[in-house]
ZAMARGU-4260 file (C-alpha; in steps of 0.2 Angstrom, whole numbers, plus 5000, padded with zeros to 4 digits):
<rodrens>
0) 5404/5171/4918 | 5389/5172/4930 | 5382/5189/4932 | 5382/5184/4951 | 5399/5183/4953
5) 5405/5197/4942 | 5414/5211/4950 | 5416/5200/4966 | 5433/5195/4972 | 5437/5176/4977
10) 5435/5179/4995 | 5418/5186/4994 | 5412/5172/4983 | 5419/5160/4995 | 5411/5168/5010
15) 5394/5168/5001 | 5396/5150/4997 | 5401/5145/5015 | 5386/5156/5021 | 5374/5146/5010
20) 5380/5128/5015 | 5379/5132/5033 | 5360/5139/5030 | 5357/5122/5021 | 5364/5111/5035
25) 5354/5121/5048 | 5338/5120/5037 | 5339/5102/5036 | 5344/5097/5054 | 5330/5109/5059
30) 5317/5098/5051 | 5321/5083/5062 | 5324/5093/5078 | 5324/5111/5086 | 5340/5120/5082
35) 5354/5122/5093 | 5350/5140/5097 | 5332/5137/5103 | 5329/5134/5121 | 5316/5133/5135
40) 5297/5132/5131 | 5300/5135/5112 | 5312/5120/5111 | 5298/5110/5118 | 5284/5116/5106
45) 5296/5112/5091 | 5298/5094/5097 | 5279/5093/5100 | 5276/5099/5082 | 5288/5088/5075
50) 5281/5072/5084 | 5264/5078/5078 | 5268/5077/5060 | 5277/5062/5061 | 5262/5054/5068
55) 5248/5061/5060 | 5253/5059/5042 | 5253/5039/5043 | 5236/5041/5053 | 5229/5051/5039
60) 5234/5039/5025 | 5229/5024/5035 | 5211/5032/5038 | 5211/5035/5019 | 5214/5017/5014
65) 5201/5012/5029 | 5188/5023/5020 | 5192/5016/5005 | 5191/4997/5011 | 5172/5003/5018
70) 5167/5005/5001 | 5173/4989/4995 | 5166/4972/4990 | 5175/4964/5005 | 5168/4975/5018
75) 5151/4974/5011 | 5152/4955/5011 | 5159/4955/5029 | 5144/4966/5036 | 5132/4953/5027
80) 5141/4938/5036 | 5138/4946/5053 | 5121/4952/5050 | 5117/4935/5046 | 5124/4929/5062
85) 5115/4943/5071 | 5097/4938/5064 | 5101/4919/5064 | 5095/4921/5044 | 5097/4908/5031
90) 5105/4923/5019 | 5108/4940/5019 | 5114/4951/5005 | 5120/4969/5007 | 5122/4981/4992
95) 5133/4997/4992 | 5141/5001/5009 | 5148/5016/5014 | 5157/5022/5031 | 5162/5041/5033
100) 5176/5048/5045 | 5161/5057/5055 | 5155/5041/5060 | 5139/5039/5047 | 5137/5020/5040
105) 5126/5017/5026 | 5119/5002/5018 | 5110/5005/5001 | 5099/4989/5002 | 5098/4973/5012
110) 5088/4958/5008 | 5087/4944/5020 | 5079/4927/5020 | 5074/4919/5037 | 5078/4903/5044
115) 5064/4893/5051 | 5066/4899/5068 | 5065/4917/5063 | 5049/4928/5066 | 5051/4933/5045
120) 5053/4925/5032 | 5058/4938/5019 | 5065/4955/5023 | 5070/4969/5011 | 5077/4986/5019
125) 5081/5001/5009 | 5094/5016/5014 | 5099/5010/5032 | 5109/5023/5041 | 5118/5022/5058
130) 5132/5030/5067 | 5148/5023/5074 | 5162/5034/5078 | 5181/5031/5073 | 5186/5025/5091
135) 5172/5013/5092 | 5174/5006/5074 | 5189/4996/5079 | 5179/4987/5093 | 5172/4969/5092
140) 5157/4973/5101 | 5149/4986/5092 | 5135/4997/5101 | 5123/5006/5089 | 5112/5021/5099
145) 5100/5021/5083 | 5097/5012/5067 | 5086/5020/5054 | 5079/5015/5036 | 5069/5024/5023
150) 5059/5009/5020 | 5057/4991/5026 | 5045/4977/5021 | 5045/4960/5032 | 5034/4945/5028
155) 5030/4938/5046 | 5030/4920/5049 | 5017/4911/5060 | 5024/4899/5072 | 5042/4905/5073
160) 5050/4902/5091 | 5062/4917/5091 | 5080/4920/5083 | 5093/4908/5084 | 5111/4912/5084
165) 5120/4908/5067 | 5139/4903/5065 | 5149/4911/5053 | 5168/4906/5048 | 5183/4910/5059
170) 5186/4928/5062 | 5197/4936/5050 | 5215/4942/5056 | 5217/4960/5061 | 5224/4968/5044
175) 5214/4957/5032 | 5197/4960/5041 | 5199/4978/5033 | 5212/4988/5042 | 5206/4983/5059
180) 5188/4984/5056 | 5182/4967/5063 | 5166/4966/5072 | 5157/4952/5080 | 5138/4954/5078
185) 5134/4940/5090 | 5139/4954/5104 | 5131/4968/5094 | 5118/4979/5103 | 5105/4992/5097
190) 5096/5003/5107 | 5082/5009/5095 | 5078/5007/5078 | 5065/5019/5066 | 5058/5017/5050
195) 5049/5030/5038 | 5039/5017/5028 | 5037/5002/5036 | 5026/4987/5028 | 5023/4972/5038
200) 5014/4956/5029 | 5008/4940/5037 | 4996/4925/5034 | 4996/4914/5018 | 4977/4912/5016
205) 4962/4923/5015 | 4957/4918/5033 | 4973/4923/5041 | 4981/4937/5029 | 4985/4954/5036
210) 4995/4969/5034 | 5001/4986/5042 | 5008/4995/5025 | 5017/5012/5024 | 5018/5015/5043
215) 5030/5026/5051 | 5039/5016/5065 | 5050/5020/5080 | 5055/5004/5091 | 5065/5007/5108
220) 5072/4995/5120 | 5063/4992/5136 | 5071/4982/5149 | 5071/4965/5141 | 5057/4970/5129
225) 5054/4984/5116 | 5041/4997/5115 | 5035/5001/5097 | 5026/5016/5091 | 5015/5017/5074
230) 5010/5032/5066 | 5000/5034/5049 | 4999/5019/5037 | 4984/5007/5035 | 4980/4991/5043
235) 4971/4976/5036 | 4965/4959/5043 | 4955/4948/5033 | 4940/4957/5025 | 4943/4972/5037
240) 4954/4983/5027 | 4956/5004/5024 | 4959/5007/5043 | 4969/5022/5044 | 4982/5022/5058
245) 4982/5038/5068 | 4994/5031/5083 | 4998/5014/5089 | 5008/5009/5104 | 5014/4990/5106
250) 5024/4982/5120 | 5035/4968/5113 | 5039/4954/5125 | 5047/4936/5121 | 5030/4930/5123
255) 5017/4943/5115 | 5015/4958/5107 | 5002/4969/5119 | 4994/4984/5109 | 4990/4997/5123
260) 4984/5010/5110 | 4979/5009/5093 | 4969/5024/5086 | 4963/5023/5068 | 4952/5032/5056
265) 4941/5025/5042 | 4941/5030/5023 | 4922/5036/5021 | 4920/5042/5039 | 4922/5034/5058
270) 4934/5031/5069 | 4941/5018/5082 | 4952/5008/5093 | 4960/4992/5092 | 4968/4984/5107
275) 4974/4967/5114 | 4986/4954/5112 | 4994/4945/5101 | 5005/4930/5105 | 5022/4925/5099
280) 5030/4908/5096 | 5024/4891/5089 | 5006/4894/5093 | 5003/4914/5090 | 4986/4915/5097
285) 4976/4932/5094 | 4966/4941/5106 | 4960/4958/5099 | 4946/4969/5103 | 4941/4982/5088
290) 4928/4997/5093 | 4922/5008/5080 | 4911/5023/5081 | 4901/5032/5067 | 4908/5019/5055
295) 4904/5021/5036 | 4901/5002/5034 | 4901/5000/5014 | 4921/4999/5013 | 4920/4984/5024
300) 4907/4974/5013 | 4910/4965/4998 | 4913/4975/4982 | 4897/4969/4975 | 4885/4975/4989
305) 4894/4992/4992 | 4882/5001/4978 | 4867/4994/4987 | 4871/4998/5005 | 4876/5014/5013
310) 4876/5014/5032 | 4883/5020/5049 | 4887/5008/5061 | 4895/5007/5079 | 4901/4992/5088
315) 4915/4980/5091 | 4924/4965/5082 | 4932/4951/5092 | 4947/4944/5083 | 4952/4928/5089
320) 4960/4912/5083 | 4978/4908/5077 | 4987/4912/5060 | 4994/4894/5060 | 4977/4885/5060
325) 4964/4879/5046 | 4952/4891/5054 | 4963/4906/5054 | 4960/4922/5063 | 4941/4923/5066
330) 4932/4940/5067 | 4916/4939/5077 | 4908/4957/5072 | 4893/4964/5081 | 4887/4983/5074
335) 4873/4993/5078 | 4865/5003/5064 | 4863/5021/5066 | 4855/5026/5050 | 4858/5021/5031
340) 4848/5018/5014 | 4847/5003/5004 | 4846/5007/4984 | 4847/4998/4967 | 4839/4982/4974
345) 4826/4975/4962 | 4814/4967/4973 | 4811/4983/4983 | 4807/4993/4966 | 4795/4979/4962
350) 4787/4980/4978 | 4785/4999/4978 | 4777/4996/4960 | 4766/4983/4967 | 4761/4994/4982
355) 4759/5010/4975 | 4769/5017/4989 | 4783/5029/4989 | 4800/5026/4996 | 4800/5007/4996
360) 4811/5005/4982 | 4825/5016/4992 | 4821/5013/5010 | 4829/5024/5025 | 4837/5014/5038
365) 4831/5020/5055 | 4839/5007/5066 | 4846/4989/5065 | 4859/4976/5070 | 4873/4966/5059
370) 4881/4951/5067 | 4892/4941/5057 | 4907/4930/5059 | 4922/4926/5046 | 4936/4913/5049
375) 4944/4899/5038 | 4936/4886/5028 | 4942/4869/5034 | 4933/4861/5018 | 4942/4872/5004
380) 4955/4882/5014 | 4947/4898/5009 | 4938/4911/5018 | 4921/4909/5025 | 4909/4924/5031
385) 4892/4919/5039 | 4879/4931/5044 | 4864/4928/5055 | 4852/4938/5065 | 4854/4954/5054
390) 4838/4965/5056 | 4836/4982/5048 | 4821/4993/5052 | 4815/5006/5041 | 4803/5015/5052
395) 4787/5007/5053 | 4785/5003/5034 | 4796/4989/5033 | 4808/4978/5042 | 4822/4967/5033
400) 4830/4952/5040 | 4845/4944/5032 | 4857/4929/5032 | 4870/4925/5020 | 4885/4913/5018
405) 4899/4920/5007 | 4915/4908/5004 | 4931/4912/4995 | 4936/4894/4989 | 4953/4889/4983
410) 4951/4878/4967 | 4965/4870/4955 | 4968/4879/4938 | 4963/4868/4924 | 4976/4874/4912
415) 4994/4882/4911 | 4985/4898/4906 | 4972/4898/4919 | 4985/4896/4931 | 4994/4910/4925
420) 4980/4921/4932 | 4976/4926/4950 | 4958/4925/4948 | 4957/4907/4940 | 4964/4899/4958
425) 4948/4908/4967 | 4930/4905/4966 | 4917/4916/4976 | 4901/4909/4982 | 4888/4919/4991
430) 4870/4912/4995 | 4857/4916/5008 | 4839/4922/5011 | 4832/4940/5012 | 4817/4943/5022
435) 4805/4957/5020 | 4792/4963/5033 | 4778/4974/5028 | 4762/4981/5038 | 4746/4971/5032
440) 4738/4987/5024 | 4753/4987/5013 | 4752/4970/5008 | 4733/4971/5005 | 4737/4985/4991
445) 4745/4972/4981 | 4736/4960/4970 | 4730/4943/4978 | 4743/4933/4966 | 4758/4942/4972
450) 4751/4940/4991 | 4748/4921/4989 | 4764/4918/4981 | 4777/4928/4992 | 4769/4933/5008
455) 4766/4917/5016 | 4770/4921/5036 | 4765/4933/5048 | 4776/4939/5063 | 4777/4954/5074
460) 4762/4961/5067 | 4771/4961/5049 | 4768/4949/5034 | 4783/4942/5028 | 4791/4937/5011
465) 4806/4926/5009 | 4819/4929/4994 | 4832/4915/4992 | 4847/4920/4982 | 4863/4914/4975
470) 4876/4927/4968 | 4884/4916/4955 | 4867/4911/4947 | 4859/4927/4945 | 4859/4947/4949
475) 4853/4949/4969 | 4834/4947/4970 | 4831/4950/4951 | 4822/4934/4948 | 4810/4938/4962
480) 4806/4956/4957 | 4804/4950/4939 | 4790/4938/4946 | 4781/4952/4956 | 4782/4963/4941
485) 4774/4950/4929 | 4761/4945/4942 | 4757/4965/4945 | 4753/4967/4925 | 4747/4950/4922
490) 4739/4942/4937 | 4723/4944/4947
</rodrens>
């Protein structure tokens, strides 16, 4: 016998059983509706709580399933197809997509290949993030206030005519699209973009290649165009490299990119501005002006000459041409030399020996002008830099004239092994004439044999010698220096 029934009468046991059954019946009925004894506001509140539970539990299950779908391969493939439609690209691949209930949408990696009409040929984006709240995720026309990414690299294509709308397969049904998420990116609108580490590459030859690397970018919609702001990073165009961007403001319209402000500094010293216009479309004309002050000139020279010339200049570079022409982007440079020094040039050491005058081996530059132009070579498809009217003054003791032609030629490899190296496909050629003018009293200190062989003309009160050179054949001015030394010790 149960201990609970011990000592109880039959009536007492039956009364307890009836009370328990009545409680269970009231409790089960109360789960579905308020009790019969509940009236007024309490009854209304009871109905509201039961309705809320009835609706919220399926909604929570639905949201959980939907969040799981947002991590799935089909959802990632769906976003890739719609992104391809938005960009009008040839292909788009997205890796690892996540969407959280707070509205954050993340894509770990995006790689796109541009169609012929796209302004880009290749694009890679890492860690893209945007926000789209729960009510808006079910709309066809997504509106994103901001899209940001950690890094992006775009290879720009010259001669593109703008984005074309791509077509995708028929829109999927409501639930097969992923629990109701079925955006149409042909209707997608975005107010702004930002990127922590942007790299833009353009040009396919030494004559028109350029880049903006590792820049911080903000792009905001402005009417029918966009306003872009750049900070930090480096700018490179042709032989100009190592310009550190301080701040740049660019207005993008359907026809052109207009740079209203482009402030930069240069490694080694100096600062400047870049302003102008870059046309878009099939013929992307370039019209830019680069102004510099207190610029350390050696970073802009071919590496071979950097050890010989240290100079501070000011002036401007006019940048014109087009990225889809053989002549490429043309850089017409005109600088004024404020100060500098020449060192390590063999012919100057030989002249100091021949005259017995100090400081000729390492002349100090007190003034001068540097004028030269670079463009593409139509003969070889490489880069051609020509300098003329280059004149340097070294006080009253020396003047230096200089002209040169530097060509970076594209050549064919003679073997498979040679083709495997970058150096094998490029040949450098540099030639020109170095003119040195000295006062008559300095030239008179040299032996007659040196004067007769080298100082053959007179101009502007100075006597001049000419030193032709070709960089691929010998060290710069070394053969002339050796001949002066030979005549000094053995001549008359």
